[in-house]
TILUMZA-178434 format. One record per atom (N, C-alpha, C): residue number from 1; atom name; x negated, y, z. Coordinates in nm, 2 decimals. Atoms other than C-alpha are relative to their C-alpha. Example, Ala and Ser with C-alpha at 12.3 -4.5 7.8 and 13.67 -1.06 7.14 Angstrom:
BEGIN
{num = 1&atome = N&xx = -0.09&yy = -0.12&zz = 0.00};
{num = 1&atome = CA&xx = -1.23&yy = -0.45&zz = 0.78};
{num = 1&atome = C&xx = -0.09&yy = 0.12&zz = 0.00};
{num = 2&atome = N&xx = 0.09&yy = -0.11&zz = 0.00};
{num = 2&atome = CA&xx = -1.37&yy = -0.11&zz = 0.71};
{num = 2&atome = C&xx = 0.08&yy = 0.11&zz = 0.08};
# end
This chain:
BEGIN
{num = 1&atome = N&xx = 0.13&yy = -0.03&zz = 0.07};
{num = 1&atome = CA&xx = 0.26&yy = -1.84&zz = 0.61};
{num = 1&atome = C&xx = -0.10&yy = 0.02&zz = 0.11};
{num = 2&atome = N&xx = 0.11&yy = -0.01&zz = -0.10};
{num = 2&atome = CA&xx = -0.06&yy = -1.88&zz = 0.81};
{num = 2&atome = C&xx = -0.06&yy = 0.14&zz = 0.00};
{num = 3&atome = N&xx = 0.06&yy = -0.14&zz = 0.00};
{num = 3&atome = CA&xx = -0.24&yy = -1.56&zz = 0.92};
{num = 3&atome = C&xx = -0.12&yy = 0.00&zz = -0.10};
{num = 4&atome = N&xx = 0.10&yy = -0.01&zz = 0.10};
{num = 4&atome = CA&xx = -0.53&yy = -1.66&zz = 0.70};
{num = 4&atome = C&xx = 0.05&yy = 0.02&zz = -0.14};
{num = 5&atome = N&xx = -0.06&yy = -0.02&zz = 0.13};
{num = 5&atome = CA&xx = -0.31&yy = -1.69&zz = 0.40};
{num = 5&atome = C&xx = 0.05&yy = 0.14&zz = -0.02};
{num = 6&atome = N&xx = -0.05&yy = -0.14&zz = 0.01};
{num = 6&atome = CA&xx = -0.14&yy = -1.36&zz = 0.47};
{num = 6&atome = C&xx = -0.11&yy = 0.10&zz = -0.02};
{num = 7&atome = N&xx = 0.12&yy = -0.09&zz = 0.01};
{num = 7&atome = CA&xx = -0.48&yy = -1.19&zz = 0.51};
{num = 7&atome = C&xx = -0.05&yy = 0.00&zz = -0.14};
{num = 8&atome = N&xx = 0.05&yy = 0.01&zz = 0.14};
{num = 8&atome = CA&xx = -0.60&yy = -1.33&zz = 0.18};
{num = 8&atome = C&xx = 0.09&yy = 0.07&zz = -0.10};
{num = 9&atome = N&xx = -0.10&yy = -0.06&zz = 0.09};
{num = 9&atome = CA&xx = -0.28&yy = -1.22&zz = 0.00};
{num = 9&atome = C&xx = 0.00&yy = 0.15&zz = 0.02};
{num = 10&atome = N&xx = 0.00&yy = -0.15&zz = -0.03};
{num = 10&atome = CA&xx = -0.30&yy = -0.87&zz = 0.17};
{num = 10&atome = C&xx = -0.13&yy = 0.06&zz = -0.07};
{num = 11&atome = N&xx = 0.12&yy = -0.06&zz = 0.06};
{num = 11&atome = CA&xx = -0.66&yy = -0.82&zz = 0.06};
{num = 11&atome = C&xx = 0.01&yy = 0.00&zz = -0.15};
{num = 12&atome = N&xx = -0.02&yy = 0.01&zz = 0.15};
{num = 12&atome = CA&xx = -0.58&yy = -0.93&zz = -0.30};
{num = 12&atome = C&xx = 0.10&yy = 0.12&zz = -0.04};
{num = 13&atome = N&xx = -0.09&yy = -0.10&zz = 0.03};
{num = 13&atome = CA&xx = -0.28&yy = -0.69&zz = -0.30};
{num = 13&atome = C&xx = -0.06&yy = 0.14&zz = 0.01};
{num = 14&atome = N&xx = 0.07&yy = -0.12&zz = -0.01};
{num = 14&atome = CA&xx = -0.50&yy = -0.41&zz = -0.17};
{num = 14&atome = C&xx = -0.09&yy = 0.03&zz = -0.12};
{num = 15&atome = N&xx = 0.08&yy = -0.01&zz = 0.12};
{num = 15&atome = CA&xx = -0.74&yy = -0.47&zz = -0.45};
{num = 15&atome = C&xx = 0.08&yy = 0.05&zz = -0.12};
{num = 16&atome = N&xx = -0.08&yy = -0.04&zz = 0.11};
{num = 16&atome = CA&xx = -0.46&yy = -0.44&zz = -0.70};
{num = 16&atome = C&xx = 0.05&yy = 0.14&zz = 0.01};
{num = 17&atome = N&xx = -0.04&yy = -0.14&zz = -0.02};
{num = 17&atome = CA&xx = -0.34&yy = -0.12&zz = -0.54};
{num = 17&atome = C&xx = -0.11&yy = 0.09&zz = -0.03};
{num = 18&atome = N&xx = 0.12&yy = -0.08&zz = 0.03};
{num = 18&atome = CA&xx = -0.69&yy = 0.01&zz = -0.56};
{num = 18&atome = C&xx = -0.03&yy = 0.02&zz = -0.15};
{num = 19&atome = N&xx = 0.01&yy = -0.01&zz = 0.15};
{num = 19&atome = CA&xx = -0.69&yy = -0.06&zz = -0.94};
{num = 19&atome = C&xx = 0.10&yy = 0.10&zz = -0.05};
{num = 20&atome = N&xx = -0.10&yy = -0.10&zz = 0.04};
{num = 20&atome = CA&xx = -0.37&yy = 0.14&zz = -0.97};
{num = 20&atome = C&xx = -0.04&yy = 0.14&zz = 0.03};
{num = 21&atome = N&xx = 0.04&yy = -0.13&zz = -0.05};
{num = 21&atome = CA&xx = -0.51&yy = 0.43&zz = -0.77};
{num = 21&atome = C&xx = -0.15&yy = 0.01&zz = 0.03};
{num = 22&atome = N&xx = 0.15&yy = 0.00&zz = -0.03};
{num = 22&atome = CA&xx = -0.89&yy = 0.44&zz = -0.81};
{num = 22&atome = C&xx = -0.05&yy = 0.12&zz = 0.07};
{num = 23&atome = N&xx = 0.05&yy = -0.12&zz = -0.07};
{num = 23&atome = CA&xx = -0.92&yy = 0.79&zz = -0.67};
{num = 23&atome = C&xx = 0.02&yy = 0.00&zz = 0.15};
{num = 24&atome = N&xx = -0.02&yy = 0.01&zz = -0.14};
{num = 24&atome = CA&xx = -0.80&yy = 0.69&zz = -0.33};
{num = 24&atome = C&xx = -0.11&yy = -0.06&zz = 0.08};
{num = 25&atome = N&xx = 0.10&yy = 0.06&zz = -0.09};
{num = 25&atome = CA&xx = -1.05&yy = 0.64&zz = -0.05};
{num = 25&atome = C&xx = 0.07&yy = -0.11&zz = 0.08};
{num = 26&atome = N&xx = -0.06&yy = 0.11&zz = -0.07};
{num = 26&atome = CA&xx = -0.99&yy = 0.33&zz = 0.16};
{num = 26&atome = C&xx = 0.09&yy = 0.05&zz = 0.12};
{num = 27&atome = N&xx = -0.08&yy = -0.06&zz = -0.11};
{num = 27&atome = CA&xx = -0.87&yy = 0.54&zz = 0.46};
{num = 27&atome = C&xx = 0.13&yy = 0.06&zz = -0.05};
{num = 28&atome = N&xx = -0.13&yy = -0.06&zz = 0.06};
{num = 28&atome = CA&xx = -0.61&yy = 0.72&zz = 0.24};
{num = 28&atome = C&xx = 0.09&yy = -0.12&zz = -0.04};
{num = 29&atome = N&xx = -0.09&yy = 0.12&zz = 0.04};
{num = 29&atome = CA&xx = -0.49&yy = 0.38&zz = 0.11};
{num = 29&atome = C&xx = 0.06&yy = -0.06&zz = 0.12};
{num = 30&atome = N&xx = -0.05&yy = 0.06&zz = -0.12};
{num = 30&atome = CA&xx = -0.45&yy = 0.24&zz = 0.46};
{num = 30&atome = C&xx = 0.10&yy = 0.09&zz = 0.07};
{num = 31&atome = N&xx = -0.09&yy = -0.09&zz = -0.06};
{num = 31&atome = CA&xx = -0.28&yy = 0.55&zz = 0.59};
{num = 31&atome = C&xx = 0.13&yy = 0.01&zz = -0.08};
{num = 32&atome = N&xx = -0.12&yy = 0.00&zz = 0.08};
{num = 32&atome = CA&xx = -0.04&yy = 0.56&zz = 0.30};
{num = 32&atome = C&xx = 0.08&yy = -0.13&zz = 0.01};
{num = 33&atome = N&xx = -0.07&yy = 0.13&zz = -0.02};
{num = 33&atome = CA&xx = 0.03&yy = 0.19&zz = 0.34};
{num = 33&atome = C&xx = 0.08&yy = -0.01&zz = 0.13};
{num = 34&atome = N&xx = -0.07&yy = -0.01&zz = -0.13};
{num = 34&atome = CA&xx = 0.12&yy = 0.24&zz = 0.71};
{num = 34&atome = C&xx = 0.12&yy = 0.08&zz = -0.01};
{num = 35&atome = N&xx = -0.12&yy = -0.08&zz = 0.02};
{num = 35&atome = CA&xx = 0.35&yy = 0.52&zz = 0.61};
{num = 35&atome = C&xx = 0.11&yy = -0.07&zz = -0.08};
{num = 36&atome = N&xx = -0.09&yy = 0.07&zz = 0.09};
{num = 36&atome = CA&xx = 0.51&yy = 0.31&zz = 0.34};
{num = 36&atome = C&xx = 0.07&yy = -0.12&zz = 0.08};
{num = 37&atome = N&xx = -0.06&yy = 0.10&zz = -0.09};
{num = 37&atome = CA&xx = 0.57&yy = 0.04&zz = 0.61};
{num = 37&atome = C&xx = 0.09&yy = 0.05&zz = 0.11};
{num = 38&atome = N&xx = -0.09&yy = -0.06&zz = -0.10};
{num = 38&atome = CA&xx = 0.76&yy = 0.28&zz = 0.82};
{num = 38&atome = C&xx = -0.07&yy = 0.04&zz = 0.13};
{num = 39&atome = N&xx = 0.07&yy = -0.04&zz = -0.12};
{num = 39&atome = CA&xx = 0.49&yy = 0.38&zz = 1.07};
{num = 39&atome = C&xx = -0.07&yy = 0.14&zz = -0.02};
{num = 40&atome = N&xx = 0.06&yy = -0.14&zz = 0.02};
{num = 40&atome = CA&xx = 0.44&yy = 0.76&zz = 1.06};
{num = 40&atome = C&xx = -0.09&yy = 0.05&zz = 0.11};
{num = 41&atome = N&xx = 0.07&yy = -0.05&zz = -0.11};
{num = 41&atome = CA&xx = 0.28&yy = 0.78&zz = 1.40};
{num = 41&atome = C&xx = -0.15&yy = 0.00&zz = -0.02};
{num = 42&atome = N&xx = 0.14&yy = -0.02&zz = 0.02};
{num = 42&atome = CA&xx = -0.09&yy = 0.87&zz = 1.44};
{num = 42&atome = C&xx = -0.08&yy = -0.13&zz = 0.01};
{num = 43&atome = N&xx = 0.07&yy = 0.13&zz = -0.02};
{num = 43&atome = CA&xx = -0.20&yy = 0.52&zz = 1.55};
{num = 43&atome = C&xx = 0.06&yy = -0.11&zz = -0.09};
{num = 44&atome = N&xx = -0.07&yy = 0.09&zz = 0.08};
{num = 44&atome = CA&xx = 0.00&yy = 0.36&zz = 1.27};
{num = 44&atome = C&xx = -0.09&yy = -0.11&zz = -0.06};
{num = 45&atome = N&xx = 0.08&yy = 0.10&zz = 0.06};
{num = 45&atome = CA&xx = -0.29&yy = 0.18&zz = 1.10};
{num = 45&atome = C&xx = -0.04&yy = -0.11&zz = 0.10};
{num = 46&atome = N&xx = 0.04&yy = 0.09&zz = -0.11};
{num = 46&atome = CA&xx = -0.40&yy = 0.03&zz = 1.43};
{num = 46&atome = C&xx = 0.11&yy = -0.10&zz = 0.03};
{num = 47&atome = N&xx = -0.11&yy = 0.08&zz = -0.04};
{num = 47&atome = CA&xx = -0.05&yy = -0.11&zz = 1.50};
{num = 47&atome = C&xx = 0.07&yy = -0.08&zz = -0.11};
{num = 48&atome = N&xx = -0.06&yy = 0.06&zz = 0.11};
{num = 48&atome = CA&xx = 0.04&yy = -0.23&zz = 1.15};
{num = 48&atome = C&xx = -0.03&yy = -0.15&zz = -0.01};
{num = 49&atome = N&xx = 0.02&yy = 0.14&zz = 0.01};
{num = 49&atome = CA&xx = 0.09&yy = -0.60&zz = 1.13};
{num = 49&atome = C&xx = -0.02&yy = -0.04&zz = -0.15};
{num = 50&atome = N&xx = 0.04&yy = 0.05&zz = 0.13};
{num = 50&atome = CA&xx = -0.04&yy = -0.80&zz = 0.83};
{num = 50&atome = C&xx = 0.12&yy = -0.02&zz = -0.09};
{num = 51&atome = N&xx = -0.12&yy = 0.03&zz = 0.08};
{num = 51&atome = CA&xx = 0.31&yy = -0.91&zz = 0.72};
{num = 51&atome = C&xx = 0.07&yy = 0.13&zz = -0.04};
{num = 52&atome = N&xx = -0.06&yy = -0.13&zz = 0.03};
{num = 52&atome = CA&xx = 0.44&yy = -0.55&zz = 0.73};
{num = 52&atome = C&xx = -0.08&yy = 0.07&zz = -0.11};
{num = 53&atome = N&xx = 0.09&yy = -0.06&zz = 0.10};
{num = 53&atome = CA&xx = 0.14&yy = -0.43&zz = 0.53};
{num = 53&atome = C&xx = 0.01&yy = -0.07&zz = -0.13};
{num = 54&atome = N&xx = -0.01&yy = 0.07&zz = 0.13};
{num = 54&atome = CA&xx = 0.17&yy = -0.70&zz = 0.27};
{num = 54&atome = C&xx = 0.14&yy = 0.03&zz = -0.07};
{num = 55&atome = N&xx = -0.13&yy = -0.04&zz = 0.06};
{num = 55&atome = CA&xx = 0.54&yy = -0.62&zz = 0.22};
{num = 55&atome = C&xx = 0.00&yy = 0.14&zz = -0.06};
{num = 56&atome = N&xx = 0.01&yy = -0.14&zz = 0.05};
{num = 56&atome = CA&xx = 0.47&yy = -0.25&zz = 0.19};
{num = 56&atome = C&xx = -0.09&yy = 0.01&zz = -0.12};
{num = 57&atome = N&xx = 0.09&yy = -0.01&zz = 0.12};
{num = 57&atome = CA&xx = 0.18&yy = -0.29&zz = -0.05};
{num = 57&atome = C&xx = 0.06&yy = -0.06&zz = -0.12};
{num = 58&atome = N&xx = -0.07&yy = 0.06&zz = 0.11};
{num = 58&atome = CA&xx = 0.39&yy = -0.52&zz = -0.27};
{num = 58&atome = C&xx = 0.10&yy = 0.10&zz = -0.05};
{num = 59&atome = N&xx = -0.10&yy = -0.09&zz = 0.05};
{num = 59&atome = CA&xx = 0.67&yy = -0.26&zz = -0.28};
{num = 59&atome = C&xx = -0.07&yy = 0.12&zz = -0.07};
{num = 60&atome = N&xx = 0.07&yy = -0.11&zz = 0.06};
{num = 60&atome = CA&xx = 0.42&yy = 0.02&zz = -0.36};
{num = 60&atome = C&xx = -0.06&yy = -0.04&zz = -0.14};
{num = 61&atome = N&xx = 0.05&yy = 0.05&zz = 0.13};
{num = 61&atome = CA&xx = 0.26&yy = -0.19&zz = -0.64};
{num = 61&atome = C&xx = 0.12&yy = -0.01&zz = -0.10};
{num = 62&atome = N&xx = -0.11&yy = 0.01&zz = 0.09};
{num = 62&atome = CA&xx = 0.60&yy = -0.27&zz = -0.79};
{num = 62&atome = C&xx = 0.06&yy = 0.14&zz = -0.04};
{num = 63&atome = N&xx = -0.05&yy = -0.13&zz = 0.03};
{num = 63&atome = CA&xx = 0.72&yy = 0.09&zz = -0.77};
{num = 63&atome = C&xx = -0.09&yy = 0.07&zz = -0.10};
{num = 64&atome = N&xx = 0.09&yy = -0.08&zz = 0.07};
{num = 64&atome = CA&xx = 0.41&yy = 0.24&zz = -0.91};
{num = 64&atome = C&xx = -0.05&yy = -0.06&zz = -0.13};
{num = 65&atome = N&xx = 0.03&yy = 0.06&zz = 0.13};
{num = 65&atome = CA&xx = 0.34&yy = -0.01&zz = -1.18};
{num = 65&atome = C&xx = 0.10&yy = 0.05&zz = -0.11};
{num = 66&atome = N&xx = -0.10&yy = -0.04&zz = 0.10};
{num = 66&atome = CA&xx = 0.67&yy = 0.08&zz = -1.35};
{num = 66&atome = C&xx = 0.00&yy = 0.15&zz = -0.01};
{num = 67&atome = N&xx = 0.01&yy = -0.15&zz = 0.00};
{num = 67&atome = CA&xx = 0.64&yy = 0.45&zz = -1.26};
{num = 67&atome = C&xx = -0.11&yy = 0.05&zz = -0.08};
{num = 68&atome = N&xx = 0.12&yy = -0.05&zz = 0.07};
{num = 68&atome = CA&xx = 0.29&yy = 0.49&zz = -1.40};
{num = 68&atome = C&xx = 0.02&yy = -0.03&zz = -0.15};
{num = 69&atome = N&xx = -0.03&yy = 0.03&zz = 0.14};
{num = 69&atome = CA&xx = 0.41&yy = 0.32&zz = -1.72};
{num = 69&atome = C&xx = 0.09&yy = 0.11&zz = -0.06};
{num = 70&atome = N&xx = -0.09&yy = -0.11&zz = 0.05};
{num = 70&atome = CA&xx = 0.68&yy = 0.59&zz = -1.76};
{num = 70&atome = C&xx = -0.04&yy = 0.14&zz = 0.03};
{num = 71&atome = N&xx = 0.05&yy = -0.13&zz = -0.03};
{num = 71&atome = CA&xx = 0.51&yy = 0.88&zz = -1.59};
{num = 71&atome = C&xx = -0.14&yy = -0.01&zz = 0.06};
{num = 72&atome = N&xx = 0.14&yy = 0.02&zz = -0.05};
{num = 72&atome = CA&xx = 0.13&yy = 0.85&zz = -1.56};
{num = 72&atome = C&xx = -0.05&yy = 0.11&zz = 0.10};
{num = 73&atome = N&xx = 0.05&yy = -0.10&zz = -0.09};
{num = 73&atome = CA&xx = 0.10&yy = 1.18&zz = -1.37};
{num = 73&atome = C&xx = 0.06&yy = -0.01&zz = 0.14};
{num = 74&atome = N&xx = -0.06&yy = 0.02&zz = -0.13};
{num = 74&atome = CA&xx = 0.31&yy = 1.06&zz = -1.07};
{num = 74&atome = C&xx = -0.10&yy = -0.07&zz = 0.09};
{num = 75&atome = N&xx = 0.10&yy = 0.06&zz = -0.09};
{num = 75&atome = CA&xx = 0.09&yy = 0.98&zz = -0.77};
{num = 75&atome = C&xx = 0.07&yy = -0.09&zz = 0.10};
{num = 76&atome = N&xx = -0.05&yy = 0.09&zz = -0.10};
{num = 76&atome = CA&xx = 0.13&yy = 0.71&zz = -0.51};
{num = 76&atome = C&xx = 0.03&yy = 0.09&zz = 0.13};
{num = 77&atome = N&xx = -0.03&yy = -0.09&zz = -0.12};
{num = 77&atome = CA&xx = 0.12&yy = 0.99&zz = -0.24};
{num = 77&atome = C&xx = 0.14&yy = 0.05&zz = -0.01};
{num = 78&atome = N&xx = -0.13&yy = -0.04&zz = 0.01};
{num = 78&atome = CA&xx = 0.44&yy = 1.12&zz = -0.38};
{num = 78&atome = C&xx = 0.10&yy = -0.12&zz = 0.03};
{num = 79&atome = N&xx = -0.08&yy = 0.11&zz = -0.02};
{num = 79&atome = CA&xx = 0.59&yy = 0.77&zz = -0.38};
{num = 79&atome = C&xx = 0.00&yy = -0.05&zz = 0.14};
{num = 80&atome = N&xx = 0.01&yy = 0.04&zz = -0.14};
{num = 80&atome = CA&xx = 0.47&yy = 0.68&zz = -0.03};
{num = 80&atome = C&xx = 0.09&yy = 0.09&zz = 0.09};
{num = 81&atome = N&xx = -0.08&yy = -0.10&zz = -0.08};
{num = 81&atome = CA&xx = 0.65&yy = 0.99&zz = 0.10};
{num = 81&atome = C&xx = 0.15&yy = -0.02&zz = -0.02};
{num = 82&atome = N&xx = -0.14&yy = 0.01&zz = 0.03};
{num = 82&atome = CA&xx = 0.98&yy = 0.89&zz = -0.06};
{num = 82&atome = C&xx = 0.07&yy = -0.10&zz = 0.09};
# end
């Protein structure tokens, strides 16, 4: 996958994640995405590769789409920490 294709897919996936969690600021979204990709360190967002971010955002969307359907009060912050 070209880096341009990966970037386009990542931006689309971030938009979908934003629709799932409209209360999140962009910084919160990126920080939670880095955590979900396995980067808990303070400079995680800076070091996060596009392919890692895309895989993580897809996992978060998959988990939270089904969880929100069954438990609308569960937040992504709870899920990202799991």
